[in-house]
C-alpha positions in Angstrom: -38.7 8.2 -12.9 -36.1 8.1 -10.1 -37.3 8.4 -6.5 -35.5 11.7 -6.2 -38.0 13.3 -8.6 -41.1 12.0 -6.8 -43.1 13.9 -4.2 -43.5 12.3 -0.8 -46.9 10.8 -1.5 -45.7 9.5 -4.9 -42.6 7.9 -3.2 -44.7 6.2 -0.6 -47.1 4.9 -3.2 -44.3 3.7 -5.4 -43.0 1.4 -2.7 -46.5 0.5 -1.5 -45.8 2.0 1.9 -47.6 4.5 4.1 -47.1 7.2 6.8 -47.3 4.4 9.4 -44.7 2.2 7.7 -45.1 -1.4 6.8 -47.0 -4.1 8.5 -45.0 -6.8 10.2 -46.3 -9.6 7.9 -45.5 -7.6 4.8 -42.1 -6.7 6.0 -41.2 -10.3 6.6 -42.5 -11.2 3.1 -40.3 -8.5 1.6 -37.3 -9.7 3.6 -37.8 -13.1 2.1 -37.8 -11.5 -1.4 -35.0 -8.9 -1.0 -32.9 -10.7 1.6 -31.2 -9.2 4.6 -29.9 -5.7 4.7 -26.2 -6.4 4.8 -23.1 -6.3 2.7 -22.7 -9.9 1.3 -19.2 -11.3 1.0 -18.6 -12.9 -2.3 -17.6 -16.5 -1.6 -13.9 -16.8 -1.9 -11.6 -19.8 -2.2 -11.7 -21.9 1.0 -8.7 -21.8 3.3 -8.1 -25.5 3.0 -7.9 -25.2 -0.8 -5.5 -22.3 -0.6 -3.3 -24.3 1.7 -3.5 -27.3 -0.6 -2.3 -25.2 -3.5 0.9 -24.5 -1.7 1.8 -28.2 -2.0 0.7 -28.8 -5.6 2.5 -26.1 -7.6 5.2 -27.2 -10.0 8.0 -26.5 -7.6 6.4 -28.7 -5.0 5.3 -31.4 -7.4 8.9 -31.9 -8.5 10.0 -32.4 -4.8 7.0 -34.8 -4.3 8.3 -36.8 -7.3 11.8 -36.9 -5.7 10.4 -38.0 -2.4 8.2 -40.7 -4.0 11.2 -42.1 -5.9 13.2 -42.2 -2.7 10.5 -44.1 -0.9 10.1 -46.5 -3.8 13.9 -47.1 -3.9 13.8 -47.8 -0.1 11.0 -50.3 -0.8 12.9 -52.1 -3.5 16.3 -51.9 -1.9 16.0 -51.4 1.9 18.8 -50.2 4.1 20.3 -47.7 1.7 19.0 -44.6 3.6 16.5 -43.7 0.9 13.6 -43.5 3.5 15.5 -40.9 5.5 16.0 -39.0 2.3 12.3 -39.2 1.4 11.2 -37.9 4.8 13.7 -35.1 4.5 12.3 -34.0 1.2 8.7 -34.2 2.6 9.9 -31.9 5.4 11.2 -29.4 2.8 7.8 -29.4 1.0 5.9 -28.9 4.3 8.2 -26.0 5.3 8.0 -24.3 2.0 4.2 -24.7 1.8 3.7 -23.4 5.4 5.7 -20.2 4.6 3.9 -19.7 1.3 0.5 -20.1 2.8 1.2 -17.7 5.6 2.4 -15.2 3.0 -0.8 -15.7 1.0 -3.0 -15.4 4.1 -3.1 -11.6 3.9 -6.4 -11.5 2.0 -8.3 -8.2 2.1 -10.8 -7.7 5.0 -12.5 -4.7 3.3 -16.0 -6.3 3.7 -15.6 -6.6 7.4 -14.8 -2.9 7.6 -17.8 -2.1 5.5 -20.0 -4.1 7.7 -18.7 -2.3 10.8 -19.8 1.0 9.3 -23.4 -0.1 9.1 -25.4 0.3 12.3 -26.6 -2.7 14.3 -29.9 -1.3 15.5 -32.3 1.2 13.9 -35.6 2.8 14.8 -38.4 2.0 12.3 -42.1 2.3 12.0 -43.9 -1.0 11.9 -47.7 -1.3 12.2 -47.8 2.5 12.9 -45.5 2.2 16.0 -41.9 3.1 16.4 -39.7 0.1 17.3 -36.0 -0.9 17.4 -34.9 -3.5 15.0 -31.7 -5.1 13.8 -30.5 -3.2 10.8 -30.4 -6.3 8.6 -34.2 -6.7 9.0 -34.9 -3.5 7.0 -36.7 -3.9 3.7 -37.6 -1.5 0.9 -40.7 0.4 2.0 -39.7 0.7 5.7 -39.9 4.1 7.3 -36.9 4.8 9.6 -36.4 7.6 12.1 -32.9 9.2 12.1 -31.4 11.7 14.4 -28.1 13.3 15.3 -25.4 10.6 15.9 -27.2 7.9 13.9 -25.6 6.0 11.0 -27.8 5.6 8.0 -28.7 1.9 7.6 -29.9 1.8 3.9 -30.5 4.1 1.0 -33.5 6.2 1.9 -35.7 9.0 0.4 -36.3 11.7 3.0 -40.0 12.2 3.9 -39.4 15.0 6.4 -36.3 16.7 7.9 -35.6 19.3 10.5 -32.1 20.8 10.3 -30.8 17.6 9.0 -27.1 17.4 8.0 -25.2 14.3 7.0 -21.5 13.5 6.7 -20.6 11.7 3.4 -16.9 11.6 4.3 -16.7 7.8 4.2 -18.4 7.7 0.8 -17.2 10.7 -1.1 -14.3 12.0 1.0 -16.1 15.3 1.4 -15.5 16.4 5.0 -18.1 19.3 5.0 -21.5 18.0 6.3 -24.3 18.4 3.7 -27.8 19.6 4.4 -30.7 17.3 3.5 -34.5 17.9 3.0 -37.5 16.1 1.8 -38.3 18.1 -1.3 -38.4 16.6 -4.7 -35.1 17.2 -6.4 -33.4 17.7 -9.7 -31.8 15.0 -11.8 -28.6 14.6 -9.8 -26.3 11.7 -8.9 -27.2 9.9 -5.6 -24.3 11.4 -3.7 -25.5 15.0 -4.7 -29.2 14.5 -4.3 -30.4 16.6 -1.3 -33.4 14.4 -0.5 -31.5 11.1 -0.2 -29.8 9.5 2.8 -27.2 6.9 1.7 -26.1 3.8 3.6 -22.8 4.3 5.4 -23.2 8.1 5.9 -23.9 9.5 9.3 -26.3 12.2 10.7 -24.3 15.0 12.3 -27.3 17.3 13.1 -31.1 17.4 13.1 -33.6 14.6 12.8 -35.9 13.2 10.2 -38.0 10.4 8.8 -37.0 8.5 5.7 -38.3 5.9 3.3 -36.0 2.9 2.6 -35.8 2.2 -1.2 -32.6 0.1 -1.4 -31.0 -2.4 1.0 -27.8 -4.5 1.2 -25.8 -4.9 -2.0 -28.4 -2.7 -3.9 -27.3 0.4 -2.1 -24.6 2.8 -3.3 -22.6 1.5 -0.4 -23.1 -2.1 -1.6 -22.0 -1.2 -5.1 -18.7 0.2 -3.7 -18.4 -3.0 -1.7 -18.9 -5.2 -4.8 -16.4 -3.1 -6.8 -13.9 -3.5 -4.0 -14.4 -7.3 -3.9 -14.3 -7.9 -7.6 -11.8 -5.2 -8.6 -8.7 -6.6 -10.3 -5.8 -7.4 -8.0 -3.1 -9.0 -10.0 0.1 -10.5 -8.6 2.8 -8.2 -7.7 6.0 -7.9 -9.9 7.9 -9.9 -7.3 5.2 -12.7 -7.1 5.3 -13.0 -10.9 9.1 -13.1 -11.0 9.4 -15.6 -8.2 6.8 -17.8 -9.9 8.8 -17.5 -13.2 12.0 -18.3 -11.4 10.6 -21.3 -9.6 9.2 -22.8 -12.8 12.5 -22.2 -14.6 14.6 -23.8 -11.9 12.2 -26.7 -11.4 12.2 -27.4 -15.2 16.0 -27.1 -15.3 16.4 -29.5 -12.4 13.9 -32.0 -13.9 15.6 -31.7 -17.3 19.1 -32.2 -16.0 18.0 -35.1 -13.7 16.3 -36.9 -16.6 19.2 -36.3 -18.9 21.8 -37.7 -16.5 19.5 -40.6 -15.7 19.7 -41.5 -19.4 23.4 -40.9 -19.4 23.9 -43.2 -16.5 21.7 -45.8 -18.1 23.9 -45.6 -21.3 27.0 -46.0 -19.1 25.6 -49.2 -17.7 24.9 -48.0 -14.1 22.7 -50.3 -12.0 19.1 -49.1 -12.0 18.9 -48.2 -8.3 22.3 -46.5 -8.3 21.2 -44.6 -11.4 18.0 -43.6 -9.7 19.8 -42.3 -6.7 22.0 -40.4 -9.1 19.0 -38.8 -10.8 17.3 -37.9 -7.6 20.5 -36.3 -6.4 20.7 -34.2 -9.6 17.1 -33.0 -9.1 17.5 -32.1 -5.5 20.9 -30.4 -6.1 19.4 -28.1 -8.6 16.2 -27.2 -6.7 17.1 -24.3 -4.3 14.9 -25.6 -1.4 15.7 -22.5 0.7 14.7 -20.0 -1.9 11.0 -19.5 -1.0 11.5 -19.5 2.8 14.4 -17.0 2.4 12.3 -14.7 0.2 9.4 -14.8 2.6 11.5 -14.2 5.7 13.5 -11.4 4.0 10.2 -9.6 3.1 8.9 -10.1 6.7 12.0 -8.5 8.1 11.7 -5.6 5.7 8.1 -5.0 6.9 9.4 -4.8 10.5 12.0 -2.2 9.4 9.4 -0.2 7.5 6.9 -0.3 10.4 9.6 1.4 12.5 9.4 4.2 9.8 5.6 4.5 10.1 4.9 2.4 7.0 2.8 -0.7 7.9 2.9 -3.4 5.2 -0.3 -5.5 5.0 0.8 -7.8 2.1 4.5 -9.0 2.1 5.1 -8.7 -1.7 4.1 -5.0 -1.5 7.5 -4.4 0.1 9.3 -5.1 -3.1 6.6 -3.7 -5.4 7.0 -0.3 -3.8 10.7 -0.4 -4.6 9.7 -0.9 -8.3 7.4 2.1 -8.3 7.9 4.5 -11.2 4.9 6.8 -10.3 3.4 7.9 -7.0 -0.1 9.4 -7.2 -0.5 11.3 -4.0 -3.2 13.3 -2.3 -2.4 16.8 -1.0 -4.2 17.4 2.3 -2.7 15.5 5.2 -0.1 13.8 3.0 1.9 16.7 1.6 0.5 19.0 4.1 -0.2 18.9 7.9 -4.0 18.9 7.6 -4.0 21.6 10.3 -5.7 24.7 8.9 -5.2 28.3 10.1 -6.2 31.7 8.7 -3.0 33.4 7.5 -4.1 36.4 5.5 -7.2 38.6 5.2 -8.2 41.1 2.5 -10.5 43.4 4.4 -11.3 47.1 4.1 -9.1 47.4 1.0 -5.9 46.1 2.5 -4.1 42.8 3.2 -3.6 41.7 6.8 -1.2 38.9 7.7 -2.1 36.8 10.8 0.1 34.6 12.9 -0.3 30.8 12.8 -0.7 30.9 16.6 -0.6 33.3 19.4 -2.3 36.6 20.1 -4.4 38.7 17.8 -2.6 41.1 15.4 -5.4 43.3 14.1 -5.7 46.5 16.0 -9.2 47.4 14.8 -11.1 44.2 15.6 -14.3 46.1 16.4 -14.4 47.9 13.0 -13.8 44.5 11.2 -16.4 42.7 13.4 -18.7 41.9 10.4 -16.0 39.7 8.9 -15.4 38.0 12.3 -19.2 37.5 12.8 -19.5 35.7 9.4 -16.6 33.5 10.3 -18.0 32.8 13.8 -21.6 31.9 12.8 -21.5 30.6 9.2 -20.5 27.0 9.7 -21.8 23.5 10.5 -19.6 22.7 13.5 -20.6 21.1 16.8 -19.3 22.1 20.1 -19.0 19.4 22.7 -17.6 19.0 26.2 -15.8 15.7 27.0 -14.3 15.1 30.4 -14.5 18.8 31.2 -12.7 19.9 28.0 -14.4 22.0 25.4 -13.9 21.0 21.7 -15.1 22.1 18.3 -15.8 19.2 15.9 -16.2 19.4 12.2 -14.5 20.5 9.0 -10.9 21.8 9.8 -11.5 24.8 7.5 -14.5 25.9 9.5 -12.7 25.3 12.8 -9.9 27.6 11.5 -12.4 30.3 10.8 -14.1 30.1 14.2 -10.7 30.1 16.0 -9.6 33.1 14.0 -12.9 35.0 14.8 -12.6 34.3 18.5 -8.9 35.2 18.6 -9.2 38.4 16.5 -12.8 39.5 17.2 -13.1 38.6 20.9 -16.3 37.3 22.5 -19.7 38.0 21.0 -23.2 37.2 22.0 -24.5 34.1 20.2 -27.2 34.6 17.6 -30.1 32.2 17.4 -29.8 30.1 14.2 -32.9 30.0 12.2 -32.1 28.1 8.9 -29.4 27.2 6.5 -28.7 27.2 2.8 -26.3 24.3 2.5 -23.1 24.2 0.5 -23.1 22.1 -2.6 -20.7 21.8 -5.6 -23.0 23.7 -7.9 -23.5 26.7 -5.6 -20.0 26.5 -4.0 -21.2 28.5 -1.0 -23.2 28.1 2.1 -25.4 30.6 4.1 -26.9 30.6 7.5 -29.8 32.6 8.7 -29.8 34.0 12.3 -31.9 36.1 14.6 -29.9 39.0 16.0 -30.7 41.9 18.3 -31.7 44.1 15.4 -33.5 41.5 13.4 -32.7 38.7 11.0 -29.3 38.5 9.4 -27.7 36.2 6.8 -24.1 35.2 6.8 -22.5 33.7 3.7 -19.1 32.1 2.8 -17.8 30.3 -0.2 -15.6 30.5 -3.3 -15.0 34.1 -4.3 -16.3 33.5 -7.8 -19.6 32.3 -6.2 -20.0 35.0 -3.6 -18.5 38.2 -4.9 -21.0 38.4 -7.9 -23.8 38.4 -5.3 -22.4 41.5 -3.6 -23.2 45.1 -4.4 -21.3 46.7 -1.5 -18.2 45.9 0.6 -16.7 46.7 4.0 -14.4 49.6 3.5 -12.2 51.9 5.8 -15.1 54.3 6.4 -17.9 51.8 6.6 -19.8 50.1 3.8 -19.2 51.4 0.3 -20.3 50.4 -3.3 -18.3 47.5 -4.9 -17.3 49.1 -8.1 -15.1 47.8 -10.9 -11.9 49.2 -9.4 -12.6 47.4 -6.1 -13.5 44.2 -7.9 -10.2 44.3 -9.8 -8.3 44.8 -6.5 -10.3 41.8 -5.0 -9.3 39.7 -8.0 -5.6 40.6 -7.5 -5.8 39.9 -3.8 -7.4 36.5 -4.5 -4.6 35.6 -7.0 -2.0 36.8 -4.5 -3.4 34.5 -1.8 -3.9 31.5 -4.1 -0.4 32.0 -5.4 0.9 31.6 -1.8 -0.9 28.3 -1.6 -3.8 29.6 0.5 -7.3 28.4 0.1 -9.3 31.6 -0.5 -12.9 32.1 0.8 -15.1 35.2 0.4 -17.2 36.1 3.5 -20.4 38.3 3.2 -23.4 39.3 5.1 -26.8 41.0 4.8 -29.4 42.3 7.2 -32.7 40.8 6.0 -36.0 42.5 5.7 -38.9 40.5 7.2 -40.3 39.8 3.7 -37.1 38.2 2.3 -37.3 34.5 1.6 -36.2 31.8 -0.8 -34.0 33.0 -3.7 -34.2 36.5 -2.3 -32.0 35.7 0.7 -28.6 35.6 -1.1 -29.0 38.9 -2.9 -27.5 42.3 -2.4 -24.9 40.9 0.0 -22.2 43.0 1.6 -18.7 41.7 1.1 -16.9 41.5 4.5 -13.6 40.4 2.9 -11.4 37.5 1.7 -9.9 35.0 3.9 -6.7 33.0 3.0 -6.5 29.6 4.9 -3.2 27.8 5.1 -2.6 24.1 5.4 1.2 24.2 5.9 3.3 21.7 3.9 5.2 19.1 5.9 8.7 20.2 6.5 10.2 16.9 5.3 8.3 16.7 2.0 10.6 18.9 0.0 13.6 16.6 0.7 11.4 13.6 -0.1 10.5 15.2 -3.5 14.1 15.8 -4.2 14.9 12.2 -3.5 12.1 11.1 -5.8 13.5 13.1 -8.6 17.0 11.6 -8.1 15.4 8.2 -8.0 13.6 8.7 -11.3 10.1 8.5 -9.7 7.4 10.7 -11.0 5.1 12.3 -8.4 1.6 13.3 -9.5 -0.7 15.3 -7.1 -4.4 14.6 -7.3 -6.4 17.1 -5.1 -9.8 18.7 -4.8 -8.3 22.1 -4.4 -8.3 25.0 -6.8 -5.6 24.7 -9.6 -3.7 27.8 -8.5 -3.6 26.6 -4.8 -2.5 23.1 -5.9 0.2 24.6 -8.1 1.5 26.8 -5.3 1.7 24.0 -2.8 3.3 21.8 -5.5 6.0 24.5 -6.0 6.5 25.0 -2.3 7.2 21.3 -1.7 9.3 20.9 -4.8 6.9 18.7 -6.8 6.8 21.3 -9.5 10.0 23.1 -10.6 9.2 24.1 -14.2 7.6 27.3 -15.4 4.5 25.8 -16.9 3.4 22.5 -15.4 0.4 20.7 -16.9 -2.7 21.3 -14.7 -5.8 19.2 -15.4 -9.1 19.8 -13.6 -11.7 17.3 -12.9 -14.0 18.8 -15.5 -11.3 18.4 -18.2 -10.6 14.9 -17.1 -14.2 13.9 -17.4 -14.1 14.9 -21.1 -10.9 13.1 -21.9 -10.8 9.8 -23.8 -8.4 7.0 -22.7 -5.8 7.9 -25.3 -6.1 11.7 -24.5 -5.4 11.0 -20.8 -2.4 8.7 -21.6 -1.0 11.4 -23.9 -1.5 14.1 -21.2 0.3 11.9 -18.6 3.5 12.2 -20.7 3.9 15.7 -19.5 7.1 15.9 -17.3 5.2 17.8 -14.5 1.4 17.3 -14.1 -1.2 18.0 -11.5 -4.8 17.1 -11.2 -7.0 19.7 -9.4 -10.7 19.6 -8.5 -10.8 15.9 -9.0 -13.0 13.3 -7.3 -11.9 10.0 -5.8 -13.4 8.0 -8.6 -11.3 10.0 -11.1 -8.2 8.8 -9.3 -9.0 5.3 -10.6 -9.0 6.6 -14.2 -5.5 8.1 -13.7 -4.1 5.0 -12.1 -5.4 2.7 -14.9 -4.1 5.1 -17.6 -0.6 5.1 -16.0 -0.7 1.3 -15.8 -1.6 1.1 -19.5 1.5 3.1 -20.1 3.6 0.4 -18.4 4.1 2.3 -15.1 4.3 0.7 -11.7 1.9 2.9 -9.7 1.7 3.6 -6.0 -1.5 5.5 -5.1 -2.7 7.1 -1.8 -6.2 7.3 -0.5 -8.3 7.6 2.7 -12.0 7.2 1.9 -14.3 4.3 1.1 -14.6 5.4 -2.5 -10.8 5.3 -2.7 -10.8 1.5 -2.2 -11.1 0.5 -5.9 -8.2 2.8 -6.9 -6.1 1.4 -4.0 -6.8 -2.2 -5.0 -6.2 -1.4 -8.7 -2.9 0.3 -8.1 0.3 -1.8 -8.0 0.5 -0.7 -4.4 -2.3 1.0 -2.6 -1.3 3.3 0.3 -3.9 4.2 2.9 -3.8 6.9 5.6 -3.5 5.5 9.1 -4.7 8.6 10.9 -7.3 10.1 8.6 -8.2 7.1 6.6 -11.3 4.9 6.8 -11.2 1.2 7.8 -12.3 0.3 4.2 -9.4 2.2 2.7 -6.9 0.6 5.1 -8.2 -2.9 4.4 -8.1 -2.4 0.7 -4.5 -1.1 0.7 -1.2 -2.9 0.6 0.5 -0.4 2.9 -0.8 2.0 5.7 1.0 5.2 6.6 0.9 5.4 10.3 1.7 9.1 10.2 -0.1 10.1 6.9 3.2 11.5 5.7 4.5 11.5 2.1 8.1 11.3 3.4 7.3 7.9 4.9 6.4 6.7 1.4 9.8 7.7 0.1 11.6 6.0 2.9 9.5 2.9 2.2 10.5 3.0 -1.5 14.1 3.0 -0.4 13.5 -0.1 1.7 11.7 -1.7 -1.2 14.6 -1.2 -3.6 16.9 -2.6 -1.0 14.7 -5.7 -0.7 15.0 -6.4 -4.4 18.7 -5.9 -4.4 19.0 -8.2 -1.3 16.9 -10.9 -2.9 19.3 -10.9 -5.8 22.2 -11.1 -3.4 21.0 -14.2 -1.6 19.7 -15.7 -4.9 23.4 -15.5 -6.1 24.5 -17.0 -2.8 21.9 -19.9 -2.8 22.5 -20.7 -6.5 26.2 -20.8 -6.1 26.0 -23.9 -3.9 24.1 -25.8 -6.7 27.4 -26.3 -8.6 29.4 -28.0 -5.8 26.2 -30.0 -5.1 25.9 -31.1 -8.7 29.5 -31.8 -9.6 29.8 -34.7 -7.1 27.0 -36.5 -8.9 28.5 -36.0 -12.3 31.9 -37.3 -11.0 30.0 -40.2 -9.4 28.4 -41.2 -12.7 31.2 -40.3 -15.2 34.3 -41.2 -13.2 32.9 -44.2 -11.4 34.0 -43.0 -8.0 32.2 -43.2 -4.6 29.5 -40.5 -4.3 31.3 -37.5 -2.8 28.1 -35.8 -1.3 24.9 -37.5 -0.3 21.5 -36.1 -0.9 20.8 -35.6 2.8 24.0 -33.5 3.1 22.7 -31.4 0.2 19.5 -30.8 2.1 21.6 -29.9 5.2 23.4 -27.2 3.1 20.3 -25.8 1.4 18.0 -25.8 4.4 20.4 -25.8 7.3 23.8 -24.1 7.0 22.8 -21.7 4.1 19.5 -20.3 5.6 20.7 -17.8 8.2 23.5 -16.3 6.1 21.0 -15.9 3.2 18.6 -14.1 5.6 21.5 -12.0 6.7 22.0 -10.9 3.1 18.2 -10.2 3.0 18.7 -7.8 6.0 21.3 -5.7 4.3 20.7 -1.9 4.8 19.7 0.2 1.8 22.7 1.3 -0.3 23.5 5.0 -0.1 23.3 5.2 -3.9 20.0 3.2 -4.1 17.8 6.3 -4.4 20.1 7.9 -7.0 19.3 5.3 -9.6 16.2 5.0 -11.8 13.6 2.4 -11.1 14.5 -1.0 -12.6 12.8 -1.7 -16.0 9.8 -4.0 -16.0 11.8 -6.3 -18.2 14.5 -6.8 -15.7 14.5 -10.3 -14.2 15.6 -11.5 -10.9 17.4 -14.4 -12.6 19.6 -12.8 -15.3 22.5 -14.1 -17.3 25.1 -12.1 -15.5 23.7 -13.4 -12.2 23.8 -17.0 -13.4 27.3 -16.5 -14.8 28.6 -15.2 -11.6 26.8 -17.8 -9.5 27.7 -20.9 -11.6 30.9 -20.1 -13.5 32.7 -18.1 -10.8 31.5 -18.7 -7.3 30.0 -22.1 -7.8 33.0 -23.4 -9.8 35.4 -22.3 -7.0 33.3 -24.1 -4.4 33.1 -27.3 -6.6 36.9 -27.4 -6.9 37.3 -27.0 -3.2 34.7 -29.7 -2.3 36.0 -32.3 -4.7 39.6 -31.5 -3.7 38.9 -32.1 0.0 37.0 -35.3 -0.9 39.9 -36.8 -2.8 42.5 -35.4 -0.3 40.9 -37.2 2.6 40.6 -40.4 0.6 44.2 -40.1 -0.3 45.2 -39.6 3.4 43.2 -42.8 4.2 45.1 -44.8 1.5 42.3 -45.1 -1.0 43.2 -45.6 -4.7 41.2 -45.0 -7.8 38.9 -48.0 -8.5 38.9 -49.2 -4.9 35.3 -49.9 -3.7 34.0 -48.2 -0.6 31.0 -49.2 1.4 28.5 -46.5 2.5 29.3 -47.3 6.2 33.1 -47.2 5.7 34.6 -44.7 8.2 36.9 -43.4 5.5 34.0 -42.8 3.1 32.0 -41.0 5.8 35.0 -38.9 6.6 35.6 -38.0 2.9 31.9 -37.0 2.3 32.1 -35.0 5.5 35.2 -33.2 4.2 33.4 -32.4 0.9 30.4 -31.1 2.9 32.6 -29.0 5.2 34.6 -27.5 2.3 31.4 -26.3 0.7 30.3 -24.8 4.0 33.6 -22.9 4.4 33.4 -21.7 0.8 29.9 -20.5 1.4 31.2 -18.4 4.3 33.6 -16.7 1.9 30.8 -16.5 -0.6 28.3 -14.7 1.7 30.9 -12.1 2.4 31.6 -11.3 -1.3 27.8 -11.4 -2.1 27.2 -8.4 0.1 27.7 -6.3 -3.1 27.8 -7.3 -6.7 30.4 -4.7 -7.5 32.0 -3.1 -4.4 35.1 -4.6 -2.9 35.0 -6.5 0.3 37.3 -3.9 1.7 34.5 -1.3 1.2 31.6 -3.4 2.5 33.7 -4.9 5.3 32.4 -7.3 8.0 30.4 -4.8 10.0 27.0 -3.2 9.7 25.0 -6.5 9.5 24.8 -8.3 12.8 22.4 -10.9 11.5 24.9 -11.9 8.8 27.7 -12.4 11.3 25.5 -14.5 13.5 24.4 -16.4 10.5 28.0 -17.3 9.7 28.6 -18.4 13.4 25.5 -20.6 13.3 26.5 -22.0 9.8 29.8 -23.1 11.1 28.3 -24.4 14.4 25.9 -26.6 12.4 28.6 -27.9 10.2 30.7 -28.8 13.3 27.7 -30.5 14.9 27.0 -32.6 11.7 30.6 -33.7 11.5 31.6 -34.2 15.2 28.4 -35.1 17.1 27.1 -38.7 17.1 23.6 -37.7 16.1 24.9 -35.6 13.3 27.2 -38.3 12.1 24.4 -40.9 12.1 21.8 -38.7 10.4 24.1 -37.2 7.8 26.6 -40.0 7.2 29.8 -38.2 8.3 32.8 -38.8 10.5 35.1 -36.6 12.4 37.8 -34.7 10.4 41.4 -34.0 11.4 42.2 -30.4 12.2 44.6 -30.0 9.3 41.7 -30.8 6.9 40.1 -27.4 7.9 43.4 -25.6 7.4 43.5 -26.9 3.8 40.1 -25.4 3.1 41.3 -21.8 3.9 43.4 -21.3 0.7 40.4 -22.3 -1.4 38.2 -19.7 0.4 40.9 -17.1 0.0 41.2 -17.9 -3.7 37.4 -17.4 -4.1 37.6 -14.0 -2.6 40.6 -13.0 -4.8 38.8 -14.2 -8.0 35.7 -12.3 -7.0 37.6 -9.1 -6.2 39.2 -9.2 -9.7 35.7 -9.6 -11.3 34.3 -6.7 -9.2 37.2 -4.5 -10.2 36.5 -5.2 -13.9 32.8 -4.4 -13.3 33.7 -1.1 -11.7 36.0 -0.1 -14.5 33.4 -1.0 -17.1 30.8 1.1 -15.2 33.2 4.1 -15.0 33.9 3.9 -18.7 30.2 3.8 -19.6 29.6 6.8 -17.3 32.4 8.7 -18.9 31.1 8.0 -22.4 27.6 9.1 -21.4 28.9 12.5 -20.2 
């Protein structure tokens, strides 16, 4: 039998405890058996191992192989510069690994937040005396003393309680404090049992004594913690795609390098010359700047999103949000302001509209005083004074009722509170018992369907009159009218009590004071955000604890629902659904979930993912953490959310505003588009880096481009322009296109064709042309040998390097858009890109004209007219790309015309 069913003596006996608590020796013995009362962190992968993994993946192993071959070549044939090459490749590996490790070092800190919610010190009975102990020393069988302001340190069975009320907001999301007592209860879940105190909750009123029956990870709090730690958190779409891309490019580089090593061997190249050739092929095909560019582009996007109140905790979440096809959102505080006010009354047979702020509007406040008295006294609020200022703390709905009563009903003498019948989900009402000047009086508020049936009379124009069927019908119509306006409707009632009334007799023969419609206004910017979601092909699903009619009304007001009959599913229906039924239900074009709990949110998220959707989900409570971790991107509230929810999420809304999610989606889509832009830019340079090695092997000419110069391009001159492409602003049409399909790849055949066959080929022609042109100016003829230190050779390789850099400047300009003309994109609007071009050219000049650059990269100064010769090649690249873009635009226009 569960401890909730046991009487107090039976509960004490079952845990071998007593009214005086445990003895010190027995408590220490139990601590040795049950362990400390704390949330244990599941041992994760050590940091050093995570760091080591960044240098041992396939991409890195390939570069390690290239570095090892370079060092071995230097050992067998010193003085060829292979050691410099080896150290340069090692530097590339370390740079990539450091960036990747920093990106990965965003692990969830949810357990630290959970631990902070547990108290450090508690008052417990040991050897019959009260003493203060560290919370982690509690054991099952201990008796703890709790009072207002305390956090509950473990799962406890109440022994005695006086006016005890607890807040379960961090566990269940329920903001209304719950009354607790020590009586044996019914068979209810732990969160609903009225004689239990659960770890992580807090006492907001009263005091009591409780018997600890579960500690640490055995508590309900601990179960949530374990679920949060062990819940599946797979890689983001971008992480999966980058991993796939890295493996593909690495295998391609290794395959081509091996193939051409064999070709060189068949052509009779000397072994060391052939090895240099193979290493060059591998290094030329590995885009060393890809991973740092992706990471830095994501980091810059997080900064932009933070300025729009969206704080990104995990870098890949930036792009994941851009891929979202469904957003599962809460209502209160996200779609609405979470600032409640009474907007409409149904009292004395008529509807009365109230202002959101300002002076009272009712002219007959004295006649309606019974309604205002219920609103004033039937609540669980606390009034505090801080720094001379008076404040009312508690549930926003009850605050709204009290403010309305004081504004409309004026001042009133306080009644002495005697007792309370607490709200719970089965009763759906709460009552408070007071001592007034004329005797005892009961005030009651709750859902109309729970309160009105208990009423036999109601407040009318001429006093109190019987509540007949006609009046009940008008009440029902008034309730529907209020709910249809998006108001949360409560019924308020009262009853003078005879001295003999007690127990179940208290809430009988009530007098209905009226109905109250409470408004939580929608945020003004949400309607526009919903419109943008529809244009972007993103489905928005509301999950709320409100009444279905209220939820539907708010959904219509913000534009989430536009059809005549949206599908509305309540928590009760959802509980009865099978997995397949839920997935079929989610196919409805417009769907809302009302009266749902936070754990049911996880069911909806998982069902959507089984349907192949990329899901973003919002949440704010501890029990939202599993759903936030399970979603493709979890979004926590920064103002109203708990620490645990924020730590479990990928993104935190600093303003709790749905519109910020939509702005972040736009940034996420821009990130993906920008990654494709700089991927095109980076891959384009592979062709002019590869062709010199093919010419070297097949044409038996001096090597036009050294490996160190390739690294200078990939990790030097190309980096800042690539980052400039990563900082491109979102395209105006970006949110008018559907989310990209899950099957869409970063590395597609059109992208490869554009990078290798158009842009890369133009660059290769320019680089090789300048190499041969400089050799020709120096008097070189085909077949004439050139030493590596020959000034003419160094000048020619420098010319090839410079030509590729100049072509990359033209390339970065045309890569700003895959289809729009350079005349449309222009040169403005991206300061980082312009600075990147300046730095790129400055680095190229430093490599060619400064002595350190010439020594390190094997170059020599170029004549001025060599630079002039490069310009027609750059202009040709732009013209070729403009013609290709024009063809793409025509094709898109034809497809659009046929679809219409």
